[in-house]
VEXDREN-2710 file (C-alpha; in Angstrom, 1 decimal):
% VEXDREN-2710
k/r/px/py/pz
1/MET/12.7/26.9/103.3
2/ARG/10.5/29.6/102.5
3/HIS/11.9/30.4/99.4
4/ALA/11.7/26.7/98.5
5/ILE/7.8/26.9/99.2
6/VAL/7.4/30.0/97.2
7/PHE/9.1/28.5/94.2
8/LEU/7.0/25.5/94.3
9/PHE/4.0/27.6/94.3
10/LEU/5.1/29.6/91.6
11/GLY/5.9/26.6/89.4
12/ALA/2.5/25.0/90.1
13/LEU/0.9/28.5/89.1
14/LEU/2.7/28.8/85.9
15/ALA/1.8/25.1/84.8
16/GLY/-1.7/26.0/85.5
17/CYS/-1.3/29.1/83.2
18/ALA/0.5/26.7/80.6
19/ALA/-2.6/24.3/80.9
20/PHE/-4.7/27.3/79.8
21/GLY/-3.0/26.6/76.5
22/PRO/-3.7/29.0/73.3
23/PRO/-6.8/31.4/73.9
24/PRO/-10.1/30.6/72.3
25/GLN/-10.8/32.3/68.8
26/PRO/-14.0/34.3/68.0
27/GLY/-16.6/32.0/66.3
28/GLU/-15.8/29.0/68.4
29/PRO/-18.9/27.2/69.7
30/MET/-19.5/27.4/73.5
31/ALA/-18.8/23.7/73.8
32/ALA/-15.6/24.0/72.2
33/VAL/-14.6/27.1/74.4
34/GLN/-15.6/25.2/77.7
35/ALA/-13.7/22.0/76.5
36/LYS/-10.4/24.5/76.3
37/LEU/-11.2/26.5/79.4
38/GLY/-13.2/24.3/81.8
39/ARG/-16.1/25.5/83.7
40/PRO/-16.5/29.2/84.3
41/THR/-16.5/30.5/87.6
42/ALA/-19.7/32.3/86.8
43/ARG/-22.2/32.8/83.9
44/PHE/-24.1/36.2/83.1
45/GLN/-26.9/36.8/80.5
46/VAL/-26.6/40.2/79.1
47/GLY/-29.7/40.7/76.7
48/PRO/-29.3/38.0/74.0
49/GLU/-25.6/37.7/74.9
50/THR/-24.1/35.0/77.3
51/VAL/-20.9/36.0/79.4
52/ASP/-18.5/33.6/81.1
53/GLU/-16.6/34.6/84.1
54/TYR/-13.1/32.6/84.2
55/GLY/-11.8/34.4/87.4
56/ALA/-8.8/33.6/89.3
57/GLY/-10.4/34.0/92.8
58/TYR/-8.9/35.8/95.9
59/PHE/-5.3/35.8/95.1
60/GLY/-6.0/36.3/91.2
61/GLN/-5.3/39.5/89.2
62/TYR/-6.7/38.0/85.9
63/THR/-10.5/37.7/85.3
64/TRP/-11.2/36.5/81.7
65/MET/-14.4/37.1/80.0
66/ALA/-15.9/34.8/77.1
67/ARG/-18.8/36.6/75.6
68/TYR/-21.2/34.5/73.0
69/GLY/-23.4/35.9/70.8
70/ALA/-27.2/34.5/70.8
71/ASP/-25.9/31.7/68.3
72/GLY/-23.8/30.4/71.1
73/ARG/-20.4/31.4/69.4
74/LEU/-17.9/33.3/70.7
75/VAL/-17.5/37.0/70.1
76/SER/-14.7/38.0/72.3
77/PHE/-12.4/36.8/74.9
78/GLU/-10.7/39.6/77.0
79/GLN/-8.9/39.8/80.1
80/VAL/-10.9/42.7/82.2
81/LEU/-9.0/43.8/85.3
82/THR/-7.0/46.3/83.4
83/ASP/-6.5/50.2/83.6
84/ALA/-8.3/50.4/79.9
85/LYS/-11.5/48.6/81.0
86/PHE/-11.6/50.2/84.6
87/ALA/-11.8/53.6/82.8
88/THR/-15.1/52.3/80.9
89/VAL/-16.7/52.5/84.5
90/LYS/-19.4/55.2/84.4
91/LEU/-19.9/57.2/88.0
92/GLY/-23.5/57.7/88.8
93/VAL/-24.6/55.2/85.9
94/ASP/-23.0/51.9/86.4
95/THR/-24.4/49.5/89.0
96/ARG/-23.6/46.6/90.9
97/ASP/-24.8/44.6/88.3
98/THR/-22.8/46.0/85.4
99/ILE/-19.6/45.7/87.4
100/LEU/-20.2/42.0/88.0
101/ARG/-21.0/41.4/84.7
102/THR/-17.8/43.4/83.4
103/PHE/-15.3/42.5/86.0
104/GLY/-16.6/39.4/87.4
105/HIS/-16.6/38.8/91.1
106/PRO/-14.5/41.0/93.4
107/ALA/-11.6/39.8/95.4
108/GLU/-12.7/41.5/98.3
109/THR/-15.9/43.1/99.8
110/MET/-16.2/45.8/102.4
111/SER/-18.4/48.2/103.6
112/LEU/-18.0/51.8/104.8
113/PRO/-20.7/52.4/107.2
114/ARG/-19.7/56.3/108.3
115/ARG/-20.0/56.8/104.4
116/ASN/-22.9/54.6/103.8
117/LEU/-21.0/52.6/101.0
118/GLU/-20.0/49.1/100.1
119/VAL/-16.8/48.6/98.1
120/TRP/-15.6/45.7/96.1
121/SER/-12.1/45.3/95.5
122/TYR/-10.4/43.7/92.4
123/ARG/-6.5/42.9/92.3
124/TYR/-4.7/43.8/89.1
125/LYS/-1.6/44.7/87.5
126/GLN/-1.8/48.4/87.5
127/SER/0.0/49.6/84.1
128/GLY/0.6/46.0/83.4
129/VAL/3.4/46.1/85.8
130/TRP/2.2/47.3/89.5
131/ASP/0.3/44.8/92.3
132/ALA/-2.6/47.2/92.8
133/MET/-6.3/47.1/94.1
134/MET/-9.0/48.8/92.3
135/HIS/-11.7/49.7/94.7
136/VAL/-15.4/50.3/93.4
137/HIS/-17.6/52.4/95.9
138/PHE/-21.5/51.9/95.6
139/SER/-24.1/53.8/97.6
140/PRO/-26.9/52.0/98.8
141/ASP/-28.8/51.9/95.8
142/GLY/-26.2/50.1/94.2
143/VAL/-24.8/52.7/91.9
144/VAL/-21.1/53.4/91.2
145/ARG/-20.0/56.6/93.3
146/GLU/-16.2/56.6/93.5
147/MET/-13.2/54.4/92.1
148/MET/-10.0/54.5/93.8
149/SER/-6.8/52.5/92.8
150/GLY/-4.2/51.8/95.4
151/PRO/-1.3/49.3/96.4
152/ASP/-2.3/45.6/97.0
153/MET/-1.3/45.2/100.5
154/LEU/-1.2/41.5/100.2
155/ARG/1.7/41.8/97.9
156/GLU/3.3/44.9/99.3
157/LYS/6.8/44.2/100.5
158/ARG/7.2/44.6/104.4
159/ASP/10.6/44.7/106.1
END
């Protein structure tokens, strides 16, 4: 019975992905992109650009960011929870705000009181294969101080 529930869940998940359809193309107007993808999970203003977050939520390992120019046309559409994108984070420079606008909302947040750090955790496929969590550590002033990747315990097989 447990396997049947898992297969039903996976089927529903894949059906949702199929509904996503072909990705939007640069140059498309914002209204056309939203007609394809639906309402974004968040919207950010980054200078003259608008960035729409299409996050998969707590269990998701993918977050898509649609970036529009000042003219309201799509500049780029990218899956941001990747090793390559995490590698662009600059310790001591990036902040909660830049992390939020780059990766979207985290799956989990926690506090490390003894170290005086706040941690945002993002589920992703490390190297495109392994279920992992990227933990971004912020000091009280909101600056990124550390990053650490590890296994996603939610998806870790337990015997």
